[in-house]
Backbone as CSV, one residue per row, in Angstrom:
resi,resn,N_x,N_y,N_z,CA_x,CA_y,CA_z,C_x,C_y,C_z
1,MET,144.909,258.464,206.955,144.378,257.759,205.813,143.292,256.801,206.283
2,ILE,142.190,256.740,205.577,141.076,255.867,205.921,141.060,254.700,204.944
3,PHE,140.882,253.507,205.470,140.799,252.326,204.625,139.470,251.628,204.846
4,PHE,138.848,251.170,203.786,137.720,250.260,203.874,138.230,248.930,203.367
5,THR,137.886,247.864,204.029,138.300,246.538,203.586,137.068,245.756,203.181
6,ILE,137.144,245.158,202.024,136.046,244.341,201.526,136.445,242.891,201.762
7,THR,135.791,242.245,202.686,136.135,240.855,202.959,134.966,239.915,202.722
8,ASN,133.775,240.445,202.692,132.610,239.574,202.576,131.926,239.664,201.221
9,VAL,132.617,240.158,200.201,132.039,240.270,198.869,132.418,239.037,198.077
10,LYS,131.438,238.209,197.781,131.708,237.045,196.955,131.850,237.536,195.523
11,PRO,132.914,237.157,194.838,133.205,237.765,193.542,132.158,237.520,192.471
12,MET,131.414,236.455,192.558,130.469,236.186,191.480,129.023,236.239,191.949
13,ASN,128.730,237.060,192.974,127.332,237.196,193.344,126.596,237.952,192.238
14,GLU,125.309,237.998,192.308,124.507,238.592,191.228,124.817,240.067,191.006
15,ILE,125.069,240.797,192.059,125.373,242.223,191.919,126.681,242.400,191.160
16,THR,127.688,241.637,191.553,128.988,241.734,190.879,128.874,241.333,189.419
17,LYS,128.142,240.263,189.133,127.947,239.822,187.742,127.337,240.941,186.907
18,LYS,126.351,241.632,187.488,125.681,242.729,186.774,126.696,243.810,186.399
19,TYR,127.508,244.202,187.364,128.509,245.233,187.099,129.554,244.764,186.086
20,LEU,129.999,243.522,186.193,130.993,243.009,185.248,130.465,243.071,183.821
21,LYS,129.207,242.679,183.628,128.612,242.716,182.289,128.509,244.150,181.772
22,GLU,128.114,245.085,182.654,128.018,246.493,182.259,129.386,247.048,181.865
23,PHE,130.390,246.766,182.679,131.725,247.338,182.458,132.357,246.809,181.173
24,GLU,132.082,245.561,180.810,132.650,244.991,179.585,132.231,245.778,178.352
25,LYS,131.056,246.412,178.409,130.516,247.153,177.262,131.037,248.592,177.182
26,LYS,131.683,249.054,178.232,132.135,250.449,178.307,133.472,250.639,177.596
27,SER,133.688,251.863,177.133,134.993,252.220,176.563,135.979,252.447,177.705
28,ASP,137.246,252.527,177.375,138.267,252.817,178.386,137.976,254.138,179.090
29,GLN,137.600,255.148,178.327,137.311,256.463,178.919,136.091,256.413,179.837
30,GLU,135.114,255.595,179.484,133.942,255.451,180.354,134.324,254.776,181.673
31,ILE,135.250,253.832,181.633,135.735,253.181,182.864,136.414,254.217,183.755
32,VAL,137.207,255.098,183.150,137.858,256.169,183.911,136.806,257.071,184.553
33,LYS,135.765,257.416,183.809,134.693,258.262,184.365,133.997,257.569,185.532
34,LEU,133.775,256.263,185.410,133.154,255.509,186.507,134.045,255.524,187.745
35,PHE,135.351,255.389,187.542,136.293,255.477,188.662,136.197,256.850,189.312
36,ASN,136.251,257.886,188.495,136.260,259.257,189.022,134.985,259.602,189.795
37,LYS,133.880,258.971,189.452,132.640,259.200,190.205,132.752,258.689,191.639
38,GLN,133.691,257.791,191.898,133.866,257.231,193.241,134.791,258.083,194.120
39,VAL,135.514,259.016,193.516,136.462,259.843,194.272,135.698,260.722,195.257
40,GLY,136.113,260.633,196.516,135.525,261.461,197.559,134.204,260.974,198.115
41,VAL,133.718,259.827,197.649,132.452,259.294,198.148,132.723,258.540,199.447
42,PRO,132.171,259.021,200.564,132.467,258.385,201.845,131.549,257.216,202.198
43,GLY,130.413,257.094,201.556,129.441,256.070,201.908,129.909,254.668,201.580
44,TRP,129.284,253.705,202.242,129.682,252.322,202.025,128.489,251.400,202.164
45,CYS,128.418,250.394,201.299,127.415,249.337,201.386,127.921,248.155,200.565
46,THR,127.269,247.041,200.657,127.692,245.840,199.935,127.686,246.068,198.434
47,SER,126.654,246.756,197.937,126.570,247.009,196.500,127.779,247.803,196.006
48,ARG,128.193,248.792,196.784,129.368,249.572,196.384,130.614,248.700,196.410
49,GLY,130.716,247.812,197.378,131.847,246.886,197.427,131.903,246.017,196.187
50,CYS,130.747,245.531,195.740,130.677,244.722,194.518,131.072,245.555,193.304
51,TYR,130.598,246.795,193.261,130.904,247.718,192.165,132.413,247.936,192.070
52,ILE,133.038,248.212,193.214,134.471,248.494,193.236,135.284,247.248,192.899
53,ALA,134.852,246.088,193.404,135.542,244.843,193.063,135.464,244.587,191.558
54,ALA,134.301,244.830,190.959,134.132,244.640,189.515,134.945,245.679,188.732
55,LEU,134.997,246.910,189.222,135.788,247.956,188.569,137.274,247.592,188.594
56,HIS,137.742,247.110,189.729,139.133,246.660,189.860,139.416,245.544,188.853
57,HIS,138.515,244.572,188.785,138.671,243.469,187.838,138.729,243.976,186.395
58,GLU,137.861,244.914,186.061,137.812,245.421,184.687,139.099,246.161,184.328
59,MET,139.654,246.896,185.287,140.917,247.595,185.031,142.044,246.586,184.810
60,GLU,142.029,245.497,185.554,143.017,244.431,185.339,142.800,243.768,183.988
61,ARG,141.543,243.462,183.666,141.215,242.778,182.414,141.670,243.581,181.192
62,ARG,141.585,244.886,181.299,141.991,245.763,180.197,143.494,246.057,180.197
63,ASN,144.204,245.453,181.122,145.659,245.645,181.238,146.038,247.099,181.475
64,PHE,145.209,247.817,182.232,145.577,249.170,182.633,146.741,249.080,183.619
65,ASP,147.666,249.990,183.508,148.691,250.150,184.542,148.104,251.132,185.543
66,PHE,147.498,250.617,186.604,146.870,251.480,187.593,147.665,251.502,188.892
67,SER,148.967,251.294,188.783,149.841,251.277,189.962,149.835,252.616,190.702
68,LYS,149.488,253.677,190.029,149.412,255.006,190.657,148.291,255.072,191.696
69,VAL,147.226,254.287,191.485,146.070,254.348,192.379,145.713,252.996,192.988
70,GLY,146.506,251.993,192.751,146.171,250.700,193.322,147.098,249.613,192.851
71,GLY,146.665,248.405,193.071,147.438,247.240,192.700,146.641,246.005,193.020
72,LYS,147.332,244.925,193.274,146.656,243.669,193.587,145.835,243.843,194.861
73,GLY,144.526,243.804,194.702,143.633,243.883,195.844,143.451,245.257,196.451
74,ARG,143.807,246.331,195.723,143.706,247.664,196.332,143.416,248.726,195.281
75,LEU,142.551,249.665,195.656,142.302,250.864,194.852,142.235,252.058,195.793
76,SER,142.723,253.184,195.338,142.623,254.421,196.102,141.733,255.391,195.338
77,PHE,140.746,255.930,196.036,139.835,256.916,195.445,140.125,258.295,196.022
78,ARG,141.390,258.601,196.177,141.791,259.882,196.739,141.979,260.945,195.659
79,HIS,142.183,260.528,194.410,142.438,261.466,193.314,141.671,261.039,192.073
80,GLU,141.216,262.019,191.314,140.651,261.713,189.999,141.790,261.302,189.079
81,ILE,141.442,260.495,188.083,142.455,259.954,187.182,142.150,260.304,185.730
82,LYS,143.139,260.069,184.886,142.980,260.137,183.437,143.784,258.979,182.864
83,LEU,143.551,258.690,181.614,144.206,257.573,180.953,145.151,258.096,179.888
84,ASP,146.386,257.617,179.926,147.392,257.938,178.917,147.819,256.612,178.303
85,GLY,147.213,256.272,177.170,147.402,254.930,176.616,146.695,253.944,177.529
86,LYS,147.462,253.065,178.146,146.906,252.126,179.129,147.376,252.459,180.540
87,LYS,148.033,253.598,180.699,148.567,253.991,181.996,147.648,254.999,182.681
88,ILE,147.298,254.706,183.928,146.484,255.601,184.741,147.387,256.658,185.355
89,MET,146.984,257.908,185.217,147.722,259.041,185.773,146.741,259.864,186.606
90,TYR,147.273,260.690,187.511,146.410,261.635,188.212,145.884,262.642,187.201
91,ALA,144.626,263.022,187.326,144.021,263.988,186.403,144.652,265.362,186.565
92,SER,145.039,265.706,187.790,145.693,266.977,188.069,147.198,266.753,188.117
93,SER,147.959,267.694,187.586,149.415,267.540,187.600,149.998,267.681,189.005
94,SER,149.279,268.340,189.899,149.721,268.452,191.293,148.547,268.163,192.226
95,PRO,148.301,266.888,192.479,147.112,266.519,193.267,147.315,266.750,194.765
96,GLU,147.450,268.030,195.148,147.636,268.332,196.563,146.352,268.117,197.361
97,LYS,145.226,268.257,196.697,143.940,268.059,197.353,143.563,266.580,197.243
98,THR,143.364,265.945,198.367,142.978,264.543,198.337,141.561,264.390,198.860
99,HIS,140.930,263.348,198.416,139.558,263.037,198.794,139.519,261.600,199.276
100,GLY,138.522,261.276,200.017,138.112,259.912,200.257,139.147,258.899,200.682
101,PRO,138.664,257.689,200.897,139.480,256.614,201.430,140.176,255.787,200.354
102,ASP,141.074,254.961,200.809,141.590,253.884,199.989,140.676,252.695,200.229
103,VAL,140.569,251.836,199.262,139.756,250.638,199.406,140.653,249.441,199.161
104,ILE,140.629,248.515,200.085,141.385,247.281,199.917,140.394,246.193,199.571
105,ILE,140.634,245.528,198.466,139.730,244.478,198.004,140.354,243.133,198.352
106,VAL,139.657,242.351,199.167,140.222,241.100,199.638,139.439,239.863,199.190
107,PRO,138.400,239.976,198.351,137.689,238.757,197.972,138.548,237.907,197.045
108,PRO,138.142,236.665,196.815,138.889,235.826,195.861,138.949,236.514,194.505
109,SER,139.983,236.216,193.764,140.205,236.830,192.457,139.047,236.570,191.510
110,LEU,138.777,237.559,190.672,137.765,237.405,189.635,138.376,236.857,188.350
111,LYS,139.692,236.708,188.333,140.347,236.245,187.118,139.825,234.874,186.718
112,ASN,139.703,234.681,185.416,139.281,233.405,184.839,137.871,232.988,185.241
113,LYS,137.046,233.930,185.669,135.657,233.628,186.012,134.780,234.030,184.837
114,GLN,133.749,233.283,184.617,132.792,233.592,183.563,131.668,234.426,184.143
115,THR,131.147,235.372,183.377,130.065,236.242,183.840,128.712,235.818,183.280
116,LYS,128.642,234.718,182.625,127.423,234.146,182.032,126.223,235.034,182.076
């Protein structure tokens, strides 16, 4: 298993703010599609770290149960997902094929932050 750790992403930098504002306007299904676009992507840069941190925050903000693919400070992009109500499920009923790394998000919480 491969892990990327995000430790130097400040939660409210300009890149993160941009993503937070974009994600707030998206539907639940659009958030799922944005997540699925990250499955199997091996590349890494600061912008992607900000994107993933903002995506994690948005899933928390919407009260998604994403325990299947992550939790506090962690997301896994090994499987595509679908949404059943507010619960995240694997898109495939038997996800034997896995992709990509897990991502551990370690920056300070985005909770209770304003995106002005």
